[in-house]
C-alpha positions as CSV (number, residue, x, y, z in Angstrom):
1,M,0.0,-0.1,-0.1
2,G,2.8,2.4,0.9
3,E,4.7,1.8,-2.3
4,K,1.4,2.5,-4.3
5,R,0.9,5.8,-2.4
6,R,4.4,6.9,-3.2
7,Q,3.6,6.9,-6.9
8,R,1.3,9.8,-6.5
9,N,2.3,13.0,-8.0
10,L,0.9,16.5,-9.1
11,V,-0.1,15.1,-12.4
12,D,-1.8,12.2,-10.5
13,T,-1.0,9.2,-13.1
14,R,-2.3,6.5,-10.6
15,N,-5.6,8.2,-10.0
16,D,-6.4,9.4,-13.6
17,A,-9.0,6.6,-13.9
18,W,-10.7,7.4,-10.7
19,R,-10.4,11.3,-11.2
20,R,-12.0,11.0,-14.7
21,N,-14.9,8.8,-13.5
22,K,-13.5,5.6,-15.6
23,Y,-14.2,3.1,-12.8
24,P,-17.3,4.9,-11.1
25,V,-18.8,5.3,-14.6
26,R,-18.6,1.8,-15.2
27,A,-20.0,0.9,-11.9
28,Y,-23.1,3.4,-12.7
29,L,-23.5,1.7,-16.0
30,F,-23.6,-1.7,-14.4
31,L,-26.4,-0.3,-11.9
32,G,-28.4,1.1,-15.0
33,V,-28.2,-2.1,-16.6
34,M,-29.4,-4.1,-13.6
35,A,-32.0,-1.6,-12.8
36,A,-33.3,-1.9,-16.5
37,I,-33.4,-5.8,-16.2
38,L,-35.1,-5.8,-12.9
39,V,-37.6,-3.3,-13.9
40,L,-38.3,-5.0,-17.3
41,G,-38.7,-8.5,-15.7
42,S,-41.0,-7.0,-12.9
43,V,-43.2,-5.3,-15.6
44,L,-43.5,-8.5,-17.4
45,Y,-44.2,-10.4,-14.3
46,I,-46.8,-8.1,-13.0
47,R,-48.6,-7.8,-16.5
48,A,-48.7,-11.6,-16.6
49,Q,-50.5,-11.4,-13.1
50,A,-52.5,-8.5,-14.0
51,G,-56.2,-8.5,-14.6
52,S,-57.4,-10.2,-11.4
53,I,-56.7,-10.4,-7.7
54,W,-57.3,-13.2,-5.0
55,L,-59.2,-11.9,-1.8
56,T,-58.8,-13.7,1.4
57,L,-62.3,-14.3,3.0
58,P,-62.8,-14.4,6.6
59,R,-61.7,-17.5,8.3
60,Q,-65.2,-18.0,9.9
61,F,-66.5,-18.5,6.5
62,Q,-66.8,-22.3,5.9
63,G,-69.1,-22.3,3.0
64,T,-68.6,-23.6,-0.6
65,E,-68.9,-21.8,-3.8
66,E,-72.5,-22.3,-3.8
67,D,-72.9,-20.0,-0.6
68,L,-71.2,-17.2,-2.1
69,P,-74.3,-15.4,-3.8
70,S,-75.7,-14.8,-0.3
71,V,-72.5,-13.1,1.1
72,L,-71.0,-11.3,-1.7
73,T,-71.9,-7.9,-3.4
74,Q,-70.2,-5.1,-5.1
75,V,-70.4,-1.3,-4.4
76,S,-69.2,0.8,-7.5
77,W,-68.7,4.6,-8.1
78,L,-68.2,6.4,-11.2
79,P,-65.8,9.3,-11.7
80,S,-68.7,11.6,-13.0
81,R,-70.7,10.9,-9.7
82,S,-70.1,11.7,-6.2
83,D,-72.6,8.9,-5.0
84,E,-72.0,5.3,-4.7
85,V,-74.5,2.4,-6.0
86,Y,-74.8,-1.1,-5.2
87,L,-74.4,-3.5,-8.0
88,P,-74.8,-7.4,-8.1
89,M,-71.7,-9.6,-8.6
90,F,-71.5,-11.1,-12.1
91,D,-69.5,-14.0,-13.4
92,R,-67.8,-13.7,-16.8
93,E,-71.0,-15.7,-18.2
94,G,-73.1,-12.7,-17.2
95,K,-74.8,-14.8,-14.3
96,P,-75.6,-12.3,-11.5
97,I,-74.8,-13.2,-7.8
98,P,-77.6,-11.5,-6.0
99,M,-77.1,-8.8,-3.4
100,P,-77.5,-9.7,0.2
101,E,-80.8,-9.1,1.8
102,N,-79.5,-6.6,4.4
103,A,-77.3,-4.6,2.0
104,S,-79.6,-1.7,2.4
105,A,-79.0,-1.4,6.1
106,M,-75.2,-1.0,5.7
107,E,-74.3,2.6,6.6
108,G,-71.8,4.8,4.7
109,F,-73.1,4.3,1.2
110,Q,-75.7,6.1,-1.0
111,H,-77.8,4.5,-3.5
112,G,-78.3,5.9,-7.2
113,T,-78.6,4.7,-10.6
114,M,-75.7,3.4,-12.7
115,E,-74.7,4.9,-16.1
116,T,-73.7,1.5,-17.3
117,D,-74.8,-1.9,-16.6
118,R,-71.3,-3.3,-16.4
119,P,-69.7,-3.8,-13.0
120,V,-65.9,-3.1,-12.5
121,F,-65.1,-6.7,-11.4
122,Y,-66.4,-10.1,-12.2
123,Y,-66.3,-13.2,-10.0
124,G,-63.7,-15.7,-11.3
125,G,-63.8,-18.5,-8.7
126,M,-62.8,-19.8,-5.5
127,K,-60.2,-21.9,-3.9
128,V,-59.1,-23.1,-0.5
129,E,-55.4,-23.1,0.6
130,N,-54.3,-24.1,4.0
131,G,-57.6,-23.8,5.3
132,V,-58.1,-20.3,4.0
133,T,-60.8,-19.5,1.5
134,K,-59.8,-17.2,-1.5
135,I,-62.1,-15.9,-4.2
136,R,-60.8,-14.5,-7.5
137,L,-62.2,-11.3,-9.0
138,E,-61.3,-10.3,-12.7
139,A,-61.3,-6.5,-13.7
140,A,-63.7,-5.9,-16.4
141,Y,-62.5,-2.3,-17.2
142,T,-60.7,0.6,-15.5
143,G,-62.5,1.7,-12.4
144,S,-63.0,1.4,-8.6
145,A,-65.3,-0.5,-6.4
146,F,-65.8,-1.9,-2.9
147,I,-66.3,-5.6,-2.4
148,D,-68.4,-6.4,0.4
149,F,-68.3,-9.8,2.1
150,H,-70.7,-10.9,5.1
151,F,-73.1,-13.3,6.3
152,T,-76.8,-12.7,6.2
153,G,-77.7,-10.6,9.2
154,D,-74.0,-9.5,9.8
155,E,-73.6,-5.9,9.0
156,A,-69.9,-5.8,10.1
157,G,-68.3,-8.3,7.6
158,E,-65.3,-7.8,5.4
159,S,-64.8,-5.1,2.7
160,W,-62.0,-4.5,0.2
161,G,-61.4,-1.4,-1.6
162,L,-60.2,-2.3,-5.3
163,R,-58.9,-0.2,-8.1
164,A,-58.4,-1.6,-11.7
165,L,-55.7,0.7,-13.1
166,P,-54.4,0.6,-16.9
167,F,-51.2,-1.3,-17.1
168,F,-49.7,-2.0,-20.8
169,G,-52.9,-3.0,-22.3
170,K,-54.4,-4.8,-19.1
171,Q,-55.9,-3.8,-15.8
172,L,-53.8,-4.0,-12.6
173,V,-55.9,-4.7,-9.6
174,V,-54.8,-2.9,-6.6
175,Q,-56.2,-3.1,-3.2
176,H,-56.8,0.0,-0.9
177,D,-53.5,-0.7,1.0
178,G,-51.4,-1.1,-2.5
179,Y,-51.4,-5.0,-2.5
180,F,-51.5,-6.5,-6.0
181,E,-50.6,-10.0,-7.5
182,G,-46.9,-9.9,-7.9
183,S,-46.2,-7.7,-5.0
184,L,-43.9,-10.0,-3.3
185,V,-41.8,-10.9,-6.4
186,T,-41.6,-7.1,-7.0
187,T,-40.5,-6.4,-3.5
188,V,-37.7,-9.0,-3.8
189,A,-36.4,-7.3,-7.1
190,L,-36.5,-3.9,-5.3
191,L,-34.4,-5.4,-2.3
192,I,-31.8,-6.8,-4.7
193,F,-31.4,-3.5,-6.4
194,L,-31.2,-1.6,-3.1
195,L,-28.5,-4.0,-1.9
196,V,-26.4,-3.8,-5.1
197,L,-26.9,0.1,-5.1
198,A,-25.6,0.1,-1.6
199,V,-22.7,-2.1,-2.4
200,V,-21.6,-0.3,-5.3
201,T,-21.9,3.3,-4.0
202,G,-20.3,1.9,-0.8
203,C,-17.5,0.7,-2.8
204,I,-17.1,3.8,-4.7
205,T,-17.1,6.0,-1.6
206,I,-14.4,3.6,0.1
207,G,-12.3,3.7,-3.2
208,L,-12.3,7.4,-3.3
209,Q,-11.5,7.7,0.4
210,R,-8.5,5.3,0.3
211,R,-7.1,7.3,-2.7
212,A,-7.6,10.6,-0.9
213,L,-9.8,11.8,-3.6
214,Y,-12.2,13.5,-1.2
215,S,-14.9,15.5,-3.3
216,Y,-18.4,16.0,-3.8
217,R,-18.7,12.9,-6.0
218,M,-17.8,11.2,-2.6
219,V,-20.3,13.0,-0.8
220,T,-23.2,12.1,-3.2
221,N,-22.1,8.4,-3.4
222,G,-21.9,8.2,0.4
223,S,-25.5,9.7,0.7
224,V,-26.8,7.2,-1.8
225,F,-25.2,4.3,0.1
226,L,-27.0,5.6,3.3
227,F,-30.2,5.9,1.6
228,A,-30.2,2.7,-0.1
229,I,-28.9,0.8,3.1
230,V,-31.7,2.2,5.2
231,Q,-34.5,1.6,2.6
232,F,-33.3,-1.9,2.2
233,L,-33.4,-2.6,5.9
234,V,-36.8,-1.0,6.5
235,V,-38.4,-2.6,3.3
236,L,-37.0,-5.9,4.3
237,Y,-38.4,-5.7,7.9
238,N,-41.7,-4.9,6.5
239,M,-41.6,-7.8,4.1
240,I,-40.8,-10.3,6.9
241,R,-43.4,-8.7,9.4
242,D,-46.1,-8.9,6.9
243,F,-45.0,-12.0,5.0
244,Q,-47.7,-14.2,6.6
245,S,-50.4,-11.6,6.0
246,P,-53.1,-12.1,3.4
247,G,-51.2,-9.9,1.0
248,F,-48.0,-8.1,1.2
249,S,-48.2,-4.5,-0.3
250,L,-45.2,-3.4,-2.2
251,F,-46.5,0.2,-2.3
252,S,-47.2,0.5,1.4
253,G,-44.0,-1.2,2.1
254,I,-41.8,1.3,0.2
255,V,-44.0,4.4,1.4
256,G,-43.8,3.0,4.9
257,A,-40.0,2.6,4.6
258,M,-39.8,6.3,3.9
259,I,-41.8,7.3,6.8
260,A,-40.3,4.8,9.0
261,S,-36.9,6.1,8.3
262,T,-38.1,9.8,9.0
263,I,-39.2,8.7,12.1
264,V,-36.0,7.1,13.1
265,I,-33.9,10.1,11.9
266,S,-36.2,12.7,13.4
267,P,-34.7,12.6,16.9
268,I,-31.1,12.8,15.4
269,M,-32.3,15.9,13.2
270,L,-33.7,17.6,16.2
271,V,-30.5,17.2,18.3
272,G,-28.3,18.0,15.4
273,A,-30.5,21.2,14.7
274,L,-30.1,22.3,18.2
275,L,-26.3,21.5,18.2
276,V,-25.5,23.4,15.2
277,A,-27.5,26.5,16.4
278,L,-25.6,26.5,19.7
279,S,-22.2,26.4,17.8
280,N,-23.2,29.1,15.4
281,I,-24.2,31.2,18.6
282,Q,-20.6,30.4,19.9
283,L,-19.1,31.1,16.7
284,I,-20.7,34.5,16.4
285,R,-19.6,35.4,20.0
286,H,-16.1,34.5,19.0
287,E,-15.9,35.6,15.4
288,G,-18.5,38.3,15.1
289,F,-21.7,38.6,13.2
290,R,-21.5,37.5,9.5
291,S,-23.9,36.0,7.2
292,K,-21.7,32.9,6.8
293,N,-21.6,32.2,10.4
294,L,-25.6,31.9,10.3
295,L,-25.7,28.7,8.4
296,G,-26.3,26.4,11.4
297,I,-29.0,28.5,12.7
298,F,-30.7,28.7,9.3
299,I,-30.7,24.8,8.9
300,A,-31.7,24.3,12.3
301,V,-34.8,26.5,11.7
302,V,-35.6,24.7,8.4
303,W,-35.5,21.2,9.9
304,I,-37.4,22.1,13.0
305,I,-40.1,23.5,10.8
306,A,-39.9,20.4,8.7
307,L,-40.1,18.2,11.8
308,V,-43.2,20.0,13.1
309,L,-45.0,19.8,9.9
310,F,-44.3,16.0,9.6
311,G,-45.8,15.5,13.0
312,L,-48.9,17.5,12.1
313,L,-49.4,15.5,8.8
314,G,-49.0,12.1,10.6
315,R,-51.9,12.9,12.9
316,D,-55.2,10.8,12.7
317,F,-57.3,12.2,10.1
318,S,-61.2,11.9,10.2
319,G,-61.9,13.2,6.6
320,S,-62.6,11.2,3.5
321,E,-60.4,8.5,2.1
322,E,-59.3,10.9,-0.9
323,E,-58.4,13.6,1.5
324,A,-56.4,11.2,3.8
325,R,-54.6,10.0,0.6
326,R,-53.6,13.5,-0.4
327,I,-52.5,14.4,3.2
328,Q,-50.5,11.1,3.1
329,A,-49.1,12.1,-0.2
330,M,-47.9,15.5,1.3
331,Q,-46.2,13.7,4.4
332,T,-44.5,11.3,2.2
333,A,-43.2,14.4,-0.1
334,L,-42.0,16.0,3.1
335,A,-40.4,12.8,4.3
336,T,-38.5,12.4,1.0
337,C,-37.0,15.8,1.3
338,M,-36.0,15.2,4.8
339,N,-34.3,11.9,4.1
340,F,-32.6,13.6,1.0
341,S,-31.2,16.5,2.9
342,F,-30.2,14.4,6.1
343,F,-28.2,11.8,4.1
344,L,-26.5,14.4,2.1
345,L,-25.5,16.3,5.1
346,V,-24.4,13.2,7.1
347,S,-22.3,12.0,4.1
348,T,-20.8,15.6,3.9
349,V,-19.8,15.3,7.8
350,F,-18.1,12.0,7.3
351,S,-16.4,13.0,4.2
352,A,-15.0,16.1,5.8
353,Y,-14.2,14.2,9.0
354,Y,-12.1,11.7,7.0
355,A,-10.6,14.3,4.8
356,Q,-8.9,16.0,7.9
357,K,-7.9,12.6,9.4
358,H,-6.0,11.6,6.3
359,K,-2.0,11.2,6.8
360,P,0.1,12.0,3.6
361,A,2.7,10.0,2.4
362,F,6.1,11.0,3.2
363,D,7.3,11.4,-0.1
364,K,6.5,15.1,-0.9
365,D,8.7,17.4,-2.9
366,Y,6.4,20.5,-2.1
367,I,4.1,21.6,0.7
368,I,1.5,24.4,-0.2
369,I,0.5,26.3,2.8
370,L,-2.9,28.0,2.3
371,G,-3.0,31.6,3.7
372,C,-5.4,33.4,5.8
373,R,-5.4,36.7,7.6
374,I,-2.1,38.1,9.1
375,R,-1.7,40.6,11.9
376,K,-1.1,44.4,11.5
377,D,2.7,43.7,12.4
378,G,2.8,41.4,9.7
379,T,3.1,38.1,11.8
380,P,0.7,35.2,11.4
381,T,-2.4,35.1,13.2
382,P,-2.9,32.0,15.6
383,I,-4.8,30.1,12.8
384,L,-2.3,30.8,10.1
385,K,0.6,30.1,12.5
386,G,-1.1,26.7,13.1
387,R,-1.1,25.9,9.4
388,V,2.7,26.9,9.0
389,D,3.7,24.5,12.1
390,C,1.8,21.7,10.7
391,A,3.6,21.8,7.5
392,L,6.9,22.3,9.5
393,A,6.2,19.3,11.6
394,F,5.3,17.1,8.7
395,E,8.4,18.0,6.8
396,E,10.7,17.5,9.7
397,K,9.0,13.9,10.2
398,Q,9.6,13.1,6.6
399,F,13.2,14.2,6.5
400,R,13.8,11.8,9.7
401,K,12.0,8.9,8.0
402,T,13.2,9.3,4.4
403,G,16.0,11.9,4.5
404,K,14.1,14.0,2.0
405,H,13.5,17.9,2.4
406,A,10.4,19.5,0.9
407,I,10.0,22.9,-0.4
408,F,7.4,25.0,1.2
409,V,5.1,27.1,-0.9
410,P,3.3,29.9,1.3
411,S,0.4,30.9,-0.7
412,G,-1.7,34.2,-0.1
413,G,-1.9,37.7,-1.4
414,Q,-2.1,41.1,0.5
415,G,-5.5,42.2,1.8
416,A,-6.6,45.8,2.0
417,D,-6.0,46.0,5.7
418,E,-2.8,43.9,5.6
419,P,0.7,45.4,5.9
420,T,2.1,42.7,3.5
421,S,1.2,39.5,1.6
422,E,0.3,36.5,3.5
423,A,2.8,34.6,1.8
424,E,5.7,37.2,2.9
425,G,4.3,36.9,6.4
426,M,4.6,33.0,6.4
427,R,7.9,33.4,4.7
428,Q,9.3,35.2,7.6
429,Y,7.9,32.9,10.1
430,L,9.5,30.1,8.3
431,L,12.8,31.8,8.2
432,S,12.6,32.5,12.1
433,K,12.1,28.7,12.2
434,G,15.4,27.9,10.6
435,V,14.2,27.0,7.1
436,P,16.6,28.2,4.5
437,D,15.4,30.6,1.9
438,E,16.1,28.3,-1.0
439,R,13.5,25.9,0.3
440,I,10.6,28.7,0.3
441,L,8.8,29.4,-2.9
442,P,6.3,32.2,-1.9
443,E,3.2,32.9,-4.0
444,G,1.9,36.1,-3.2
445,A,-0.9,37.2,-5.7
446,S,-3.8,34.8,-4.4
447,E,-7.1,36.2,-3.1
448,N,-8.9,32.9,-2.5
449,T,-8.5,29.1,-2.0
450,S,-8.8,28.4,-5.8
451,Q,-6.3,31.0,-6.8
452,N,-4.0,29.7,-3.9
453,V,-4.0,26.1,-5.5
454,R,-3.9,27.2,-9.2
455,N,-1.2,29.6,-8.6
456,S,1.0,27.3,-6.7
457,K,0.4,24.7,-9.2
458,K,2.1,27.0,-11.8
459,L,5.0,27.8,-9.7
460,I,5.6,24.1,-9.0
461,L,5.2,22.9,-12.4
462,R,7.8,25.1,-13.6
463,Q,10.4,23.6,-11.4
464,M,9.1,20.0,-11.3
465,P,6.3,18.9,-13.5
466,K,5.8,15.4,-11.7
467,A,6.2,16.9,-8.3
468,R,4.5,15.1,-5.2
469,V,2.6,17.6,-3.5
470,A,0.7,18.2,-0.1
471,F,-1.2,21.2,1.3
472,A,-1.4,22.4,4.9
473,T,-4.4,24.0,6.2
474,T,-6.8,24.2,9.2
475,N,-8.6,21.0,9.8
476,Y,-12.2,22.5,9.0
477,H,-11.0,23.6,5.6
478,V,-9.2,20.3,4.4
479,F,-12.3,19.0,2.5
480,R,-12.8,22.3,0.9
481,S,-9.3,22.5,-0.2
482,Y,-9.7,18.8,-1.7
483,V,-12.6,20.0,-3.6
484,V,-10.9,23.2,-5.0
485,S,-7.8,21.1,-5.9
486,K,-10.1,18.7,-7.9
487,E,-11.7,21.7,-9.5
488,N,-8.2,22.8,-10.7
489,D,-7.4,19.3,-12.0
490,I,-4.5,18.6,-9.6
491,Y,-3.7,15.9,-7.1
492,A,-2.4,17.0,-3.6
493,E,-2.8,15.1,-0.3
494,G,-3.9,17.5,2.6
495,M,-2.7,17.9,6.2
496,A,-4.9,19.5,8.9
497,A,-3.8,21.8,11.6
498,K,-5.9,21.9,14.8
499,T,-8.3,24.8,15.7
500,K,-11.3,25.6,17.8
501,G,-14.1,23.0,17.7
502,Y,-17.0,25.4,17.1
503,F,-15.6,26.1,13.7
504,F,-16.5,22.6,12.5
505,P,-20.3,22.5,12.4
506,N,-20.3,25.9,10.2
507,A,-17.5,24.4,8.1
508,F,-19.6,21.2,7.4
509,L,-22.6,23.2,6.6
510,R,-20.5,25.2,4.1
511,E,-19.5,22.1,2.4
512,F,-23.1,21.0,2.5
513,F,-24.4,24.0,0.7
514,G,-21.4,24.3,-1.6
515,L,-22.5,20.8,-2.8
516,L,-25.9,22.0,-3.3
517,Y,-24.7,24.8,-5.3
518,S,-22.3,22.9,-7.4
519,N,-24.6,20.2,-8.3
520,A,-28.1,22.0,-8.1
521,I,-29.4,20.8,-11.3
522,Q,-28.4,16.9,-10.7
523,L,-29.6,17.0,-7.1
524,L,-32.9,18.9,-8.0
525,V,-33.5,16.4,-10.8
526,V,-32.9,13.4,-8.4
527,L,-34.9,15.0,-5.7
528,L,-38.1,15.8,-7.9
529,A,-37.9,12.2,-9.5
530,S,-37.9,10.8,-5.7
531,V,-40.7,12.9,-4.6
532,A,-42.8,12.1,-7.6
533,L,-42.1,8.3,-7.2
534,Y,-42.9,8.2,-3.6
535,V,-45.9,10.4,-4.0
536,S,-47.3,8.4,-6.8
537,L,-46.9,5.1,-4.5
538,A,-48.6,7.2,-1.7
539,L,-51.4,8.0,-3.7
540,L,-51.9,4.3,-4.6
541,V,-51.8,3.0,-1.1
């Protein structure tokens, strides 16, 4: 491993394939092909099962098929009408199954006249499996109906809300809870995809981390890994829990997984919101009131509002079924956004943490010291001094281990209220520490981190085109420096100087918002697609 790490240099020959998406793109193509195969297979299987559904009758029913006419009826409604009407159940031969005598005594339905004499569902037969009686209903055309089953004189009985939805030239029969024939097989296909998605994105994240290629791509893959593994575990739990039920619902299982994961992360979000708000208050007390120091308070307010709305939408609702379905869709959309932001932020925190914990190999030719403010007397501030001391300590240890010296590249221009450039202030400090002037290559024209990296790269390439480079900065700034290095197409390993802990939460949030800004279109497309998918499933449940 150490020998491989020593091959890395500014040109980054070893990591070209990873930096240019060669390996990750192959993995994404594999995921795309697998998803297409699973989706196509699921669609073909569901279509083969479409057109009918088996309903499990109450266990107290001990009758035969001849007994069904006295206990089975169909209640249908039309899109053009707000009232519901009773229909007799027909078989495919057009033979009606009479309505129970006490149907008119059942509450909650209005009687009216049908605009067509065709019912939505036909009776298709009966079977007994393991002591459980099931009846088969076949969809006649697209529409909705309640199927009521009860004994004569028993108004409670059993009721199923069914919908026949168009599905590739056939009708897919879906129960009110989202169950349809083929739910179990489709759920297994979904679990396979989620597991493979977690493995692939997890491997990509680990590969980027081991190669010190810390970037927004690593954050994105990490967030997808977290999302996929959580959804996999919750859907698997729901499937195992409901496996023995009359019908496992794929739709309710997926929507339930999203709601369940939101319930799990809600306490974490609440505690996190309070902690980042408190850290921002401490940061403002020490560093002054600036807009960039309010990121923690901003996200705390947003998350707390989201948590309150999520709780309000999850309360018991006494309105109509359609209104309840719309409220559930709103809760699902909010839960999707909460999960999306939470996993992105958690992945950002982990990526930034590992970035500042990374230890560069002792093979460096140059060490770029990223500048920040200097004092009015031209000496480094404590933060800048910490960066220079970190570079000095690394270079000293490298020389002891390998006998190789590195050239220091202090980088930073002169601010309007600074007596000299940051580079010159660091140069004087290095000289005071005994570093000879010939091992100092100052870069004094930069105004920000991107210019630090770009201008330093030009100076280094003039002297050594294939130099091995590291950069020294404050720990909360390491990940950002990796991102900027990638944007400027160079490879350099980072080393972290310690600083006050209250800087960290705001620094993580800066990277989080930087990720949102840099990949706004891609992330927005993914978010909208996810919301559309989960809301559609919620409306079917």
